[in-house]
C-alpha positions in Angstrom: 172.1 214.9 -107.1 175.7 213.6 -107.6 178.5 214.8 -105.2 180.9 217.3 -106.4 184.4 215.8 -106.9 186.3 218.7 -108.3 185.7 222.3 -107.5 187.5 225.5 -108.2 186.6 228.7 -106.4 187.6 232.2 -107.4 190.6 231.4 -109.5 192.8 234.2 -110.6 195.7 233.8 -113.0 197.7 236.7 -114.5 200.3 236.8 -117.1 202.8 239.6 -117.8 203.3 240.3 -121.5 206.0 242.6 -122.7 204.7 245.7 -124.6 206.0 248.9 -125.9 208.1 249.7 -129.1 211.1 247.9 -127.7 209.5 245.5 -125.4 210.6 247.5 -122.3 207.0 248.0 -120.9 204.7 245.3 -119.7 201.1 244.6 -119.6 199.0 242.4 -117.2 196.7 240.1 -118.8 194.1 238.2 -116.7 193.9 234.6 -118.3 191.4 233.7 -115.4 189.4 236.3 -113.7 187.5 235.0 -110.6 186.6 231.7 -112.2 184.6 229.1 -110.4 183.5 225.6 -111.5 182.0 222.5 -110.1 182.2 219.0 -111.5 179.9 216.3 -110.5 181.2 212.8 -109.9 180.5 210.6 -113.0 179.6 213.5 -115.2 181.2 215.6 -118.0 181.5 219.5 -117.6 182.5 221.2 -120.7 184.4 224.4 -120.8 184.0 226.2 -124.0 185.3 229.4 -125.5 187.4 230.8 -128.4 191.3 230.6 -128.4 192.6 232.9 -125.7 189.4 232.7 -123.6 191.3 231.0 -120.8 189.9 227.5 -120.9 193.3 225.7 -121.4 194.8 227.9 -118.6 191.9 226.8 -116.5 192.7 223.0 -117.2 196.3 223.4 -116.2 195.5 225.2 -113.0 193.0 222.6 -112.0 195.7 219.8 -112.3 198.4 222.1 -110.5 200.4 222.2 -113.7 200.4 226.0 -113.6 200.4 228.1 -110.4 197.5 230.5 -110.0 197.6 233.9 -108.2 194.6 233.3 -105.8 191.7 231.0 -105.2 191.5 227.3 -104.5 191.1 224.0 -106.2 189.3 221.3 -104.1 189.5 217.5 -105.1 187.1 215.6 -103.0 187.2 218.5 -100.5 191.0 218.6 -100.2 192.7 221.8 -101.1 195.3 221.0 -103.6 197.5 224.0 -103.0 198.0 222.9 -99.5 199.3 219.5 -100.4 203.0 218.7 -101.2 205.4 215.9 -101.6 203.9 212.4 -101.3 200.3 213.6 -100.5 200.2 215.7 -103.8 201.7 212.8 -105.8 199.0 210.5 -104.4 196.2 212.9 -105.4 197.8 213.6 -108.8 197.4 209.9 -110.0 193.5 210.5 -109.6 193.8 213.7 -111.9 195.0 212.9 -115.3 195.0 214.7 -118.7 194.4 213.9 -122.4 196.2 216.3 -124.6 195.0 218.1 -127.7 197.9 217.0 -130.1 198.3 213.3 -130.3 201.6 213.9 -132.2 203.2 216.3 -129.9 202.2 214.8 -126.6 203.9 211.4 -127.2 207.5 210.9 -127.0 208.8 209.6 -130.3 211.8 207.8 -128.8 209.7 205.7 -126.4 207.9 202.6 -127.2 204.0 202.7 -126.7 204.3 200.3 -123.7 206.7 202.6 -122.0 204.6 205.8 -122.7 201.4 204.2 -121.4 203.2 202.4 -118.4 205.3 205.5 -117.3 202.7 206.5 -114.7 202.6 203.1 -113.0 206.4 203.4 -112.9 206.4 206.7 -111.3 203.8 205.8 -108.6 205.4 202.3 -108.1 202.2 200.5 -108.8 202.8 196.7 -109.4 205.9 194.8 -110.3 207.3 194.7 -113.9 205.1 191.8 -115.0 201.9 193.3 -113.5 202.7 196.7 -115.1 203.2 195.0 -118.4 200.0 193.2 -118.1 198.1 196.4 -117.1 199.4 198.3 -120.1 198.4 195.7 -122.5 194.9 195.4 -121.1 194.6 199.2 -121.3 195.7 199.3 -125.0 193.1 196.6 -125.8 190.4 198.5 -124.0 191.1 201.6 -126.1 190.8 199.6 -129.4 194.5 198.8 -130.1 196.3 195.5 -129.6 198.6 194.2 -126.9 201.4 193.9 -129.3 201.3 197.7 -130.1 203.1 198.2 -126.8 206.4 197.2 -128.7 205.8 199.9 -131.4 206.7 203.7 -131.6 204.3 206.5 -132.0 205.2 207.3 -135.7 203.8 203.8 -136.5 200.3 205.0 -135.8 197.6 207.3 -137.2 196.4 210.3 -135.4 193.3 208.7 -134.2 195.4 205.7 -132.9 197.9 208.0 -131.2 195.0 209.8 -129.3 193.9 206.3 -128.1 197.5 205.8 -126.8 197.0 209.1 -125.0 193.7 208.0 -123.5 195.4 204.7 -122.4 198.2 206.6 -120.8 195.8 208.8 -118.9 193.5 205.9 -117.8 196.1 203.3 -116.7 196.2 204.8 -113.3 192.5 204.4 -112.8 192.0 208.0 -112.2 188.8 209.7 -111.0 188.8 212.9 -112.9 190.2 213.3 -116.5 190.7 216.7 -118.0 190.4 216.4 -121.9 192.0 219.4 -123.5 190.6 219.7 -126.9 191.0 215.9 -127.4 189.5 215.6 -130.9 190.2 219.0 -132.5 193.3 217.7 -134.3 191.4 214.7 -135.9 189.3 214.2 -138.8 185.5 214.4 -138.2 185.1 210.6 -138.7 187.8 209.9 -136.2 186.3 212.4 -133.8 183.1 210.5 -133.5 185.0 207.2 -132.7 187.1 209.0 -130.0 184.1 210.6 -128.4 182.2 207.2 -128.3 185.3 205.6 -126.7 185.5 208.3 -124.0 181.8 208.0 -123.2 182.1 204.1 -122.9 185.2 204.4 -120.7 183.4 206.9 -118.5 180.6 204.5 -118.0 182.9 201.5 -117.3 185.3 203.2 -115.1 183.0 205.8 -113.4 185.1 208.7 -114.6 184.4 212.4 -114.3 185.5 214.6 -117.2 186.5 218.3 -117.7 186.1 218.7 -121.4 187.8 221.6 -123.0 186.5 222.6 -126.5 185.9 225.5 -128.8 183.4 223.3 -130.7 179.9 223.3 -129.3 178.8 220.7 -131.8 181.2 218.3 -130.2 180.2 219.4 -126.7 176.6 218.7 -127.3 177.3 215.0 -127.8 179.5 214.4 -124.7 178.8 216.9 -122.0 176.2 217.1 -119.2 176.8 220.7 -118.1 179.0 223.5 -119.5 180.6 226.8 -118.8 181.2 229.3 -121.4 184.4 231.4 -121.2 185.4 234.6 -122.7 188.5 236.8 -121.9 189.2 234.9 -118.7 185.6 235.2 -117.2 182.7 232.6 -117.1 179.9 234.4 -119.0 177.3 231.6 -119.0 176.9 228.3 -117.3 174.2 225.5 -117.0 173.0 222.2 -118.6 174.3 221.8 -122.2 170.7 221.2 -123.5 169.4 224.4 -121.9 172.2 226.6 -123.2 172.1 224.9 -126.7 168.4 225.6 -127.0 168.2 229.0 -125.2 171.5 230.7 -124.8 171.3 233.7 -122.5 174.4 235.7 -123.7 175.3 237.1 -127.1 178.9 235.6 -127.0 177.3 232.0 -126.5 174.8 232.8 -129.4 177.9 233.7 -131.4 179.6 230.4 -130.7 176.4 228.5 -131.6 176.0 230.4 -134.7 179.4 229.2 -135.8 178.3 225.5 -136.0 178.0 224.5 -139.5 174.3 224.0 -140.7 172.8 225.6 -137.6 170.5 228.4 -138.3 171.5 231.8 -136.7 168.9 233.1 -134.3 
């Protein structure tokens, strides 16, 4: 059995929302309520649920992009909350993210080469010539051309922009990639191409994925294991094939019934 590369234990994250007629009151909302997950090295763990279930909050807490109230996140046994400065930065290059919206996540004023190579610059990896070569190689690996480094994001389609986002995440040779709804903004035909690319890259680079999605049809094609979230809690977890064929919770069954063409149980 594979080793656990990324683990979260008892994560709690609470937001304060204004309430009352004039907004003078406040309500506490638990976005994460005692959430725990374990990602095996080289595998894909899907986190599924409807909008507002807490899955994107979980993704950002795992990468230390959002602080959490309590709990711990361990990367290769290291407690990320106890790291700071250079130690946290060194770990962060191994934890990257592919964002949902390929239009909003790319700076329109930067050339593609600058976008993809920004991480190399931040972490001081290689000289200018080496960084340029690495960027061009990564662009070609995701199905673009080396010359595309000189272009701007608006010159590409949605699917091509997401390939740029993937290249940006992988140029640092990370170990874990969190994919936050990476195909939900794309046409179905393009979705299939991006999912295939992600699987190929996973095998080539020995990547471990956290795959956030509301679409169990997509999850079935890419994930090994999954957790189902509802209102900040994990309501079901296990192997994708087991949950897909025999869901134990009514909420999971509801998500499965939403898949087009699937017969309701």
